[in-house]
C-alpha positions in Angstrom: 68.3 -188.0 -67.8 70.5 -191.1 -67.4 68.7 -194.3 -66.3 71.0 -196.3 -64.1 68.8 -199.2 -63.0 65.4 -200.6 -63.7 63.6 -202.2 -60.8 60.4 -204.1 -61.6 59.8 -201.8 -64.5 60.6 -198.6 -62.5 63.4 -196.5 -64.0 66.0 -195.3 -61.4 67.2 -191.9 -62.8 69.8 -189.5 -61.5 70.4 -186.1 -63.2 73.6 -184.1 -63.8 74.0 -181.0 -61.6 70.8 -181.7 -59.7 69.8 -179.8 -56.5 70.4 -181.0 -53.0 69.7 -183.1 -51.0 71.2 -186.1 -52.8 68.3 -188.0 -54.4 67.1 -190.2 -57.3 64.0 -190.3 -59.3 61.9 -193.5 -59.6 59.8 -193.2 -62.8 57.1 -195.5 -64.2 54.3 -194.4 -66.5 52.7 -191.2 -65.1 54.4 -191.6 -61.7 57.7 -189.9 -60.7 58.9 -190.0 -57.1 61.9 -188.0 -55.9 63.6 -190.1 -53.2 66.3 -188.9 -50.8 69.2 -191.3 -50.9 70.2 -191.0 -47.2 66.8 -191.6 -45.6 64.8 -193.0 -48.5 62.1 -190.4 -47.8 59.9 -189.6 -50.7 60.3 -185.9 -51.1 58.0 -185.3 -54.0 55.6 -187.4 -56.1 54.6 -191.0 -55.6 54.6 -194.5 -57.0 52.1 -197.3 -56.9 52.4 -199.0 -53.5 53.6 -202.3 -54.8 56.3 -200.6 -56.9 57.3 -198.3 -54.1 57.9 -201.1 -51.7 60.2 -202.9 -54.2 62.1 -199.7 -55.1 62.7 -198.7 -51.4 63.8 -202.3 -50.5 66.2 -202.2 -53.4 67.5 -198.7 -52.7 68.1 -199.6 -49.0 70.6 -202.3 -50.2 72.2 -199.9 -52.8 72.5 -196.6 -50.9 76.3 -196.5 -51.3 76.0 -197.1 -55.1 73.4 -194.4 -55.5 75.4 -191.9 -53.4 78.5 -192.7 -55.5 76.6 -192.0 -58.7 75.2 -188.8 -57.2 78.7 -187.6 -56.2 80.1 -188.3 -59.7 77.2 -186.4 -61.4 77.2 -183.5 -59.0 
């Protein structure tokens, strides 16, 4: 479970050979949100609202980087 970024304490994780659609996990404490890269839709789980806002703002600016990592791992 490689951690590629940490945003305000939230780990941004992408897995090898993961299922589609392309996504990343945002993990902090007992929270784990699975977020689709293309749309930034939360497919499963959740995050505290303040953390969710920061992660989604960051991800919006780094979609290309996240997609590139996804492509390399999968």
